[in-house]
C-alpha atoms as one frame of an Amber mdcrd trajectory, in Angstrom:
protein
 116.274 101.270  61.715 112.077 101.382  60.531 109.715 100.758  63.208 105.990
 100.194  62.378 102.598  98.995  64.264 100.826  95.485  63.302  97.766  94.676
  64.579  95.473  97.062  64.872  92.052  97.154  65.117  92.921  94.189  67.857
  90.511  93.688  70.914  91.048  96.044  73.822  92.450  92.898  75.608  95.531
  92.577  73.431  98.167  95.269  73.225  99.848  96.572  69.931 103.163  94.931
  69.060 106.583  96.825  67.900 108.477  95.343  65.535 112.143  96.459  64.713
 115.108  95.065  62.272 117.069  92.207  64.335 120.935  92.370  63.945 123.685
  90.926  66.550 123.877  91.431  70.197 121.743  91.812  73.247 118.938  94.042
  73.778 116.517  95.464  77.045 112.839  95.441  76.990 111.644  98.006  79.596
 107.522  97.377  80.264 105.613 100.022  82.129 101.881  98.692  83.415  99.570
 101.849  84.124  95.791 102.326  84.691  94.926 103.896  80.868  92.048 106.268
  83.137  94.219 107.331  85.635  97.552 106.757  84.350  98.921 105.727  87.883
 101.359 103.002  88.056 100.875  99.492  89.147 103.443  98.395  91.842 104.223
  95.005  92.400 102.551  93.443  88.992 104.210  90.497  88.195 105.088  90.276
  84.416 106.390  87.242  83.049 108.756  87.618  79.677 107.977  84.833  77.073
 109.999  84.007  74.241 108.410  83.720  71.244 109.245  79.986  69.906 108.964
  80.907  66.016 111.799  83.291  66.870 112.252  84.796  63.378 108.319  85.869
  63.603 106.907  85.959  60.377 103.546  83.968  61.654 102.680  86.858  64.295
 103.509  89.391  61.909 100.576  88.101  59.557  98.446  87.371  62.719  94.875
  88.796  62.269  92.901  90.513  64.937  91.060  87.346  66.067  94.533  85.586
  66.446  95.542  87.994  68.533  93.238  87.332  70.819  93.758  83.775  70.669
  97.224  84.391  72.037  98.220  82.003  74.683 101.417  81.440  77.183 101.699
  77.963  76.708 102.540  78.268  73.292 105.930  79.929  74.147 108.941  79.870
  76.160 108.607  81.621  79.666 111.963  83.044  80.446 111.560  85.339  83.312
 109.248  86.557  86.326 109.536  89.647  87.732 107.716  92.397  89.729 106.659
  96.351  88.589 108.774  98.670  90.830 107.410 101.814  92.678 106.843 103.501
  89.089 105.256 100.214  87.615 108.229  99.700  85.651 110.123  96.579  85.320
 113.252  95.904  82.926 114.656  93.012  81.459 118.311  92.994  80.212 120.756
  90.879  78.116 118.204  89.644  75.522 119.290  87.727  72.664 117.371  89.170
  69.502 114.430  88.069  69.101 110.293  87.924  69.649 109.324  88.414  73.262
 105.760  89.076  74.538 105.120  90.800  78.367 102.633  89.393  80.085 100.309
  91.522  83.059  99.735  87.991  85.419  97.439  89.671  87.272  93.271  89.364
  86.990  91.688  92.406  85.267  88.296  93.085  86.499  87.192  94.454  83.250
  88.074  91.875  81.139  87.262  88.511  82.844  89.359  85.722  83.416  89.814
  84.198  80.047  91.140  87.470  78.714  95.286  87.925  78.715  96.937  91.711
  79.133  99.853  91.373  77.189 102.188  93.251  74.442 104.823  91.545  72.195
 107.222  92.971  70.049 111.097  91.904  68.516 114.382  93.013  70.513 116.866
  94.562  68.677 120.827  94.595  69.897 121.811  97.479  72.053 118.739  99.226
  71.898 115.827  99.472  74.610 112.141  98.126  73.378 109.457 100.371  75.599
 106.085  98.404  75.779 103.123 100.080  77.842 100.390  97.693  79.376  97.270
 100.031  79.994  94.681  98.490  81.913  91.024  99.412  81.792  90.640  99.769
  85.795  89.476 103.455  86.134  89.440 103.804  90.352  87.117 106.365  91.628
  86.725 107.357  95.303  83.064 108.460  96.257  82.558 109.372  99.982  79.271
 108.712 101.926  78.477 110.073 105.695  76.646 108.149 108.305  75.203 110.415
 111.163  76.034 108.563 114.614  72.275 108.862 115.932  70.421 108.029 112.541
  72.940 105.789 111.038  71.506 107.354 108.109  73.403 108.337 104.776  73.749
 112.093 103.726  76.428 113.966 101.399  77.434 116.467 103.953  80.585 115.646
 106.525  80.667 116.957 109.857  82.386 116.287 112.527  81.161 113.591 114.758
  79.402 111.434 111.652  81.422 108.643 110.072  82.752 108.718 106.320  82.751
 105.999 104.626  84.819 105.993 101.107  83.641 103.730  98.546  85.858 102.880
  95.906  84.561 102.077  92.321  86.473 100.651  89.143  84.967  98.958  85.472
  84.004  95.536  86.943  83.185  96.247  90.485  79.610  96.406  89.527  79.457
  92.721  89.944  79.309  92.226  86.248  83.133  90.625  86.897  83.766  87.369
  87.802  87.115  87.680  89.341  86.030  90.494  91.806  86.685  88.070  94.577
  90.312  88.307  94.044  90.558  91.682  93.918  90.757  93.857  97.472  90.957
  97.237  99.075  93.782  98.416 101.356  93.460 101.618 103.398  95.652 103.424
 105.040  96.033 105.344 108.419  92.836 105.725 110.300  90.403 104.234 107.601
  89.362 100.748 108.520  87.454  98.103 106.297  83.432  98.401 106.424  81.945
  94.976 107.459  79.552  93.778 104.448  80.124  96.805 102.161  83.183  95.723
  98.867  85.515  98.515  98.505  84.501 100.474 101.350  86.245 101.663 104.518
  85.563 104.264 106.997  86.773 106.567 110.001  84.934 108.696 112.660  85.035
 112.665 112.042  86.976 114.138 114.957  88.106 117.513 113.848  87.131 119.967
 110.565  89.055 120.495 107.640  90.700 118.228 105.310  90.473 114.091 105.199
  92.397 112.363 102.956  91.924 108.886 101.909  94.688 107.235 100.479  94.481
 103.406  99.745  95.367 100.619  96.918  93.267  98.279  94.948  94.912  94.951
  95.017  94.642  92.505  92.121  95.565  88.795  92.726  97.833  86.556  90.516
  95.754  84.874  87.767  96.298  81.253  89.545  97.691  79.985  92.738  96.005
  83.176  94.363  92.930  84.251  96.297  92.515  87.424  97.955  89.726  86.264
 100.080  86.842  89.296 101.323  87.463  92.093  99.185  86.970  94.834 101.827
  89.339  93.443 104.427  92.788  92.406 102.416  95.269  91.786 104.500  98.445
  94.306 104.971 101.432  93.218 103.111  99.973  90.378 100.387 102.332  88.593
  98.627 102.086  88.779  94.991  99.520  91.430  94.265  99.354  94.347  91.829
  98.644  97.273  93.687  96.546 100.490  92.232  96.825 103.655  94.439  93.828
 105.242  94.607  92.879 108.426  96.637  90.275 111.011  97.484  89.733 114.070
  99.877  86.771 115.729 101.686  86.290 118.770 103.804  84.604 118.381 107.292
  82.970 121.384 108.731  81.838 121.900 112.744  78.673 120.168 113.629  75.957
 123.267 114.177  75.740 124.328 117.884  72.888 122.965 119.188  71.018 125.086
 122.010  71.582 123.201 125.745  69.888 123.714 129.103  70.354 122.204 132.715
  73.795 121.446 134.271  77.059 122.147 131.779  80.234 120.240 132.379  83.433
 122.174 131.882  86.498 120.206 130.772  89.988 121.835 129.912  92.540 120.715
 127.457  96.232 120.951 126.550  97.404 123.464 124.619  96.520 123.155 121.326
  99.567 123.510 118.394  99.921 122.878 114.898 101.774 120.635 112.709 105.243
 121.375 111.042 106.893 119.948 107.968 109.511 118.521 110.609 107.728 116.045
 112.464 108.133 113.820 108.744 111.806 113.856 109.764 111.277 113.299 113.243
 109.065 110.253 113.048 111.992 108.588 110.230 114.639 109.852 112.489 112.309
 107.647 115.323 111.815 104.730 113.010 115.243 104.429 111.630 116.678 104.307
 114.772 114.177 101.095 116.200 115.130  99.817 112.847 118.878  99.555 113.719
 117.898  97.898 117.126 119.776  94.944 118.491 116.347  92.694 118.023 115.972
  93.449 114.657 119.520  93.340 113.708 119.329  89.556 115.282 115.933  89.193
 113.638 118.003  90.223 110.197 121.003  87.949 110.951 118.221  84.894 111.933
 116.385  85.376 108.539 119.796  85.522 106.162 121.806  82.780 108.015 119.491
  80.349 109.842 115.279  79.908 110.346 113.468  82.481 109.088 110.577  83.297
 111.403 107.113  82.824 110.571 105.705  85.805 111.395 108.810  88.786 111.700
 107.599  91.373 113.677 108.975  93.869 111.788 107.323  97.353 110.702 106.280
  96.752 106.990 108.713  99.312 105.686 111.723  96.965 107.344 110.237  93.763
 106.110 110.310  95.376 102.148 114.205  96.344 103.225 115.059  93.023 103.661
 115.886  92.027 100.041 118.191  95.487  99.655 120.015  94.418 102.629 120.588
  90.799 101.471 121.362  92.225  98.044 124.318  94.546 100.051 125.222  91.450
 101.832 125.541  89.683  98.525 128.243  92.681  97.366 130.273  92.864 100.374
 131.092  89.363 100.953 132.835  89.042  97.653 134.490  92.263  98.304 135.270
  91.921 102.051 138.490  89.494 103.035 140.465  88.838 105.754 144.214  87.911
 106.220 143.740  84.733 107.985 143.018  81.135 107.888 139.291  79.662 109.453
 137.527  83.044 109.534 134.691  82.486 107.265 132.068  82.532 109.997 132.973
  85.483 111.080 133.830  87.040 107.994 130.202  86.891 106.572 129.204  87.853
 110.066 131.166  91.265 109.478 129.663  91.124 105.983 126.196  91.197 107.355
 126.535  93.615 109.744 127.687  96.377 107.769 124.873  95.981 104.701 122.414
  96.072 108.177 123.638  99.574 108.849 124.149 100.537 105.261 120.899  99.902
 104.486 118.922 100.908 107.731 120.876 104.059 108.387 119.846 106.052 105.104
 116.627 106.637 105.455 115.900 109.423 102.692 115.160 107.385  99.510 111.852
 104.688  99.106 110.847 102.685 101.073 110.912 105.711 103.445 110.766 104.291
 107.559 106.812 105.411 107.840 104.797 102.824 109.449 101.478 105.255 109.219
  98.897 103.595 111.402 101.798 103.491 114.605 103.120 106.953 113.264  99.658
 108.461 113.391  99.031 107.024 116.973 102.409 108.270 118.430 101.362 111.866
 117.261  98.314 111.767 118.776  98.979 110.373 121.947 101.782 113.478 122.032
  98.784 115.468 121.441 100.107 116.692 117.638  98.079 117.332 114.781  98.868
 115.081 112.041  99.437 116.808 108.745  97.987 114.102 106.563 100.450 111.985
 104.520 104.605 112.428 106.305 105.713 111.018 103.205 104.314 113.501 101.153
 105.014 116.230 103.561 108.441 114.938 103.501 109.225 114.970  99.885 106.624
 117.882  99.332 107.042 120.446 101.925 110.087 119.485 103.590 113.137 118.460
 101.379 114.796 121.215  99.490 116.124 120.867  96.242 119.235 122.375  95.307
 120.733 121.719  91.848 118.457 118.861  90.983 119.624 117.389  94.128 116.714
 116.609  97.309 118.277 117.433 100.562 117.231 118.195 104.189 116.824 122.249
 104.911 120.063 122.022 106.883 122.376 120.501 104.292 120.929 122.487 101.800
 122.534 125.848 103.430 125.891 123.825 103.367 125.551 122.874  99.990 124.738
 126.858  98.877 127.831 127.635 100.765 129.864 125.880  98.436 128.185 126.636
  94.884 131.549 126.088  93.215 132.194 122.528  94.483 130.909 119.978  91.974
 128.181 117.207  93.377 129.471 113.588  92.739 126.548 111.370  90.959 126.131
 108.040  93.011 127.996 105.583  91.441 130.165 107.862  88.887 133.611 106.162
  90.130 135.354 103.491  88.051 135.002 101.558  91.224 132.187 100.471  93.028
 131.759 102.956  96.214 135.240 104.513  95.113 134.670 108.369  94.444 137.929
 109.800  93.521 137.325 112.895  91.841 137.097 116.532  93.274 133.515 117.395
  94.547 130.213 116.971  97.126 129.225 113.213  96.767 125.729 113.066  96.286
 124.809 110.255  98.572 126.169 111.648 101.432 124.179 114.968 100.906 120.930
 113.605  99.903 121.019 110.290 102.093 123.193 110.758 105.184 123.767 107.828
 107.151 121.642 109.050 110.681 123.943 107.756 113.582 125.186 109.353 116.093
 128.633 108.196 117.545 126.940 108.839 121.563 125.175 105.567 121.003 128.564
 103.733 121.210 129.980 105.859 124.448 126.879 104.960 126.819 127.274 101.319
 125.066 130.694 101.432 126.155 130.365 102.753 129.370 128.096 100.327 130.271
 131.084  98.078 129.881 130.279  96.167 126.761 133.432  96.448 125.087 135.370
  95.928 128.402 133.428  92.380 128.772 134.026  91.224 125.071 137.743  92.146
 126.119 137.760  89.552 128.652 136.574  87.033 126.617 138.632  87.288 124.537
 141.490  87.091 126.936 140.890  84.002 128.506 139.761  82.520 124.566 143.595
  83.396 124.459 144.302  81.505 127.585 145.434  84.942 129.185 145.121  85.282
 133.172 143.200  87.782 134.563 144.785  90.409 136.743 142.594  89.499 139.777
 143.722  87.085 142.764 140.600  84.405 141.743 140.057  84.253 138.068 136.768
  84.214 137.323 136.999  83.392 134.354 139.257  79.978 134.892 136.836  77.437
 134.010 135.375  79.208 130.891 136.082  76.394 127.848 134.325  76.733 124.837
 134.535  73.668 122.875 135.457  73.692 119.431 132.451  71.968 118.308 129.885
  74.589 118.142 130.017  77.407 115.963 130.926  80.480 119.018 134.562  78.708
 118.799 135.470  79.624 115.530 133.539  83.211 115.435 135.298  84.306 118.632
 138.842  82.563 116.951 137.824  85.177 114.255 136.869  87.976 115.801 140.647
  87.462 117.867 142.220  87.958 115.137 140.674  90.293 113.406 141.638  92.737
 116.682 144.239  95.079 114.437 141.082  95.922 112.222 138.824  97.150 114.991
 138.680 100.409 116.239 141.008 100.680 118.977 139.612 102.708 122.681 141.847
 105.368 122.232 140.839 105.919 118.597 137.046 106.127 120.034 137.775 107.959
 122.887 139.138 111.438 120.980 135.778 111.061 118.342 134.221 110.923 121.695
 135.752 114.262 122.646 135.663 115.951 119.065 132.190 115.337 119.001 130.743
 115.992 122.141 133.491 116.933 124.820 132.958 113.959 126.676 135.698 110.941
 126.965 136.127 107.703 128.689 138.203 107.495 132.141 140.852 104.961 132.403
 144.309 103.342 132.041 144.291 103.112 128.589 143.321 106.718 127.502 145.202
 108.592 130.164 147.550 112.057 128.893 144.671 112.667 126.182 145.935 115.259
 124.174 143.107 116.586 122.070 143.313 118.998 119.387 139.754 120.039 119.245
 137.579 119.078 121.627 133.162 120.355 122.639 133.650 121.400 126.044 130.269
 123.382 126.189 128.466 120.475 124.577 127.537 119.008 127.986 126.239 122.091
 129.928 124.597 123.082 126.708 122.968 119.455 126.195 121.730 118.910 129.960
 120.815 122.609 130.212 118.091 121.731 127.213 117.208 118.340 129.525 116.434
 120.594 132.720 114.119 123.321 130.553 112.567 120.787 129.173 111.586 119.737
 132.285 109.973 122.968 133.656 108.505 123.125 130.150 106.511 119.441 130.466
 105.236 120.864 134.305 103.895 123.788 132.552 102.415 121.962 129.393 100.421
 119.779 131.580  99.395 122.614 133.698  95.744 123.233 131.579  95.229 126.681
 132.666  98.755 127.699 131.452 100.295 128.433 127.831 103.346 126.539 128.364
 106.594 128.527 126.480 108.726 127.074 124.249 110.918 129.880 123.577 113.665
 129.051 125.915 113.767 125.286 124.216 114.007 126.833 121.270 117.058 128.805
 122.132 118.375 125.939 123.840 118.192 123.798 120.491 120.063 126.166 118.677
 122.745 126.503 121.004 123.343 122.345 121.119 122.384 121.927 116.708 125.827
 125.102 116.457 127.676 123.002 119.031 126.794 119.327 117.496 127.571 121.139
 113.920 131.100 122.377 114.736 132.043 118.392 115.557 130.757 117.090 111.952
 134.169 117.315 110.329 137.252 114.936 109.668 136.208 110.937 111.227 132.675
 112.280 111.423 131.549 110.591 108.352 132.928 107.066 109.004 134.004 106.184
 112.514 130.516 106.435 114.168 129.217 103.512 111.797 132.436 101.625 112.118
 131.737 101.841 115.389 128.094 100.945 115.583 128.817  97.706 113.123 131.587
  96.557 115.913 129.701  96.654 118.917 126.329  95.163 117.098 128.533  92.122
 116.240 129.948  92.296 119.897 126.374  91.941 121.330 125.448  89.331 118.600
 128.361  87.299 120.209 127.102  87.764 123.572 123.974  87.108 122.979 125.032
  83.528 121.630 123.374  80.732 123.956 126.628  78.949 124.750 127.468  82.034
 126.961 124.851  80.683 129.674 127.789  78.008 130.641 130.355  80.355 131.889
 128.408  83.139 133.016 126.081  82.659 135.704 122.839  85.140 134.810 119.420
  86.420 135.921 117.011  84.307 134.989 114.034  86.380 136.175 115.528  89.879
 135.203 113.391  90.931 132.046 116.544  92.452 130.179 114.553  93.821 126.590
 117.691  92.379 124.854 119.372  89.250 125.139 123.022  89.847 125.431 122.902
  92.563 128.286 122.593  89.760 131.161 125.619  88.398 130.096 127.591  92.395
 130.827 125.934  92.326 133.826 127.692  88.984 134.811 130.689  89.812 133.694
 130.474  92.966 135.782 129.429  91.130 138.504 132.635  88.615 138.453 134.695
  91.737 138.133 133.880  93.967 140.617 133.320  96.561 138.370 130.065  99.173
 138.789 126.897  97.063 140.170 124.573  99.904 137.898 122.760  97.756 135.282
 123.402  97.859 131.952 119.800  98.591 130.927 120.453 102.139 132.137 123.366
 102.609 129.687 121.456 101.218 126.802 118.260 103.706 127.244 120.970 106.334
 127.943 122.346 105.182 124.004 118.922 105.017 122.277 117.336 108.190 123.795
 120.768 110.145 123.351 121.172 109.337 119.667 117.467 110.125 118.982 117.258
 113.458 120.713 120.761 114.459 119.255 119.968 113.689 115.655 116.827 115.399
 115.600 118.785 118.291 116.688 121.879 118.044 114.449 119.903 117.777 110.892
 116.957 119.877 111.892 117.570 123.349 110.270 117.073 125.117 113.566 119.626
 127.774 112.616 116.887 129.618 111.109 114.163 129.374 113.231 112.489 132.050
 115.012 109.004 131.237 115.663 108.506 128.480 118.855 105.986 126.158 117.573
 108.725 123.675 116.259 110.530 123.893 119.439 107.059 123.369 121.164 106.050
 120.324 118.774 110.228 119.163 119.170 109.251 118.988 122.761 106.042 117.058
 122.677 107.310 114.630 120.105 110.344 113.707 121.887 109.073 113.693 125.789
 109.387 109.996 126.326 112.921 110.332 125.103 113.603 113.029 126.810 112.436
 111.903 130.146 113.633 108.796 129.572 117.412 110.135 128.829 117.020 111.807
 132.360 116.013 109.008 134.035 118.872 106.926 132.980 121.015 109.782 133.644
 120.175 110.152 137.165 120.155 105.870 137.594 124.005 105.639 135.899 125.424
 108.632 137.570 123.928 109.810 141.005 122.757 113.262 138.801 119.211 114.243
 138.538 118.803 116.808 135.252 115.094 117.114 136.083 115.647 119.576 138.940
 117.191 123.021 139.193 120.950 122.602 139.818 122.381 123.264 143.155 125.749
 123.523 142.024 126.091 124.553 138.434 129.561 122.948 138.036 128.016 119.350
 137.902 126.154 120.323 134.385 129.941 120.125 132.894 130.990 117.381 135.145
 132.059 114.509 132.980 129.796 111.595 133.325 133.041 109.317 133.057 134.002
 110.868 135.948 130.841 110.692 137.986 130.606 107.023 137.071 134.204 106.795
 138.354 133.150 108.372 141.861 130.198 106.389 142.057 132.257 103.226 141.844
 134.971 104.146 144.459 131.800 104.715 146.898 130.517 101.201 145.974 133.560
  99.560 146.482 134.372 101.788 149.879 131.196  99.902 151.342 131.664  96.379
 149.990 134.783  96.857 152.081 133.254  97.530 155.561
């Protein structure tokens, strides 16, 4: 097989054409789009694939330089229209042998509106034809600095002045007719400059290195006008993006002699950024992405009318396609052994896809939202360490045997050097791994879910509420003398009726309360209380977890008092030691069912919440409309608790315990605490998770009556099971109501 280049000496607007011999079969084209100056890829660039009407290509072989310049897409047959991925690459597979053209379908300021950037070639059978489209963009970032008092611009960056990043590229000087269709996005604190093309500014508030990270956005050749180039809205559909970056080092402002009265203000203790801030941010964002409201939005977009303006974070919006793809795959593989259950089957597959994609956060797109993440760190008085994504990839993750993983998991991998790693997708069946070894995906991208979320939802009576409803659905009478659900009639005309039919029929395929209860005890040494779970005989229990975790929370309360006192430097060493203890106990329970039961329980309880959130339940569960529940299923559970004479503690407190408890324990479980001896990381951990820690302490007091913010008068309360405390509170509630 021979290869040769044609159209030599063609103008810069036309790429060279590669010709290969034609044989039977199908081939592949791989197109890469880069900037020829910097070599950076263009992400999201639409590539239009054409097949030449002259299939054999003799005419194209004989083209002259002028004829190549006259190439037009309308002379050929368009097949596909696909954007490039994160590396600027798009692949077209299953192509019949013949002559093809790949057209970059965005404006290029250096060329003008009438020049096409394309590359052509002949596809051979069972081979990959690689095409490179290099664009003459050449972005460069320069900085100017504006003094706040004089508005004069200098080249000296000092604290207190305003930094202005100016992006220049070929054609940005006004010589191009398409610069009104090129825009600039800027990350983090950088804001567009009014009246200045391709400029963004920010105030310099501290000395040291400051990074500018942004993207040039190029509109499609037709049908899209970006508008004012310096004010590009985030997430333009169809825009090709080229990363641009720059940095400068700011100095402290020279001291100025002053006289007169001098004011003195005290500030909180300074700290320094640590690499694990990136992991904690991922955990916080990913657990919020797994929230019920986000789950409900996903189902609405998948099955019902998509919202006009989704409120999800940018990284979450980019995940919709992945979740939809996983759903389509699961929908054809998941089956139920009974009739008339299609609605419940697709709901189950969609929920599994939602949890699978959102729980694994150590792959692109990472769950970072730069603007909100930096604002969160600023409110915690924690300095940002540049781009959190770069910090995660370059400074925090460790590579063992070519696999990137968390430092904690890297220690485990080094303990098993003789065990091979099974690459993802190596099994003969999808997701079926039967060979001996370590599953690579679980090592490099673990599912970040804690079973304590399910425990607190169950203590809040979520599962019990659904059980009572399904019993009435099957015409089973309540054990109470007066059946509060006697008039519950769900008509056959609405979807809820068939959904409950499928949910009820699928009972034998769901986790039992006994199964979950044994795993609660295995993970955390806590258990439920009731007739269904009596006479437990666990083989392994984390009996010391509750005492260690509550001890950590009490230490945090003392730490926050010190940290708020600007005359005291808070001591974080007790926090570090408590974190090590809890981390050790948690790691001991990460065995047997740990890998699968928490995600299965999460899928089942999300479906229960979604069913309870259905509008039909308003007709037979009298709820308090004026209570502002954050999630629409919660008032149904509180209404059922009222009807069944269960605990009168609001489910809102149990929901908060579930959310905050999961975030805290994930950051402890997957942090590499066993090898930390400096208190800086513990100091940052305490500040970073302060809203969650204090939220958990408050919700625990509201639910159980035990205040973890004060020193325990009775040390035995540290280890008292929450289910025992809840049973005691319910008994006192029933005694008062009987008086």
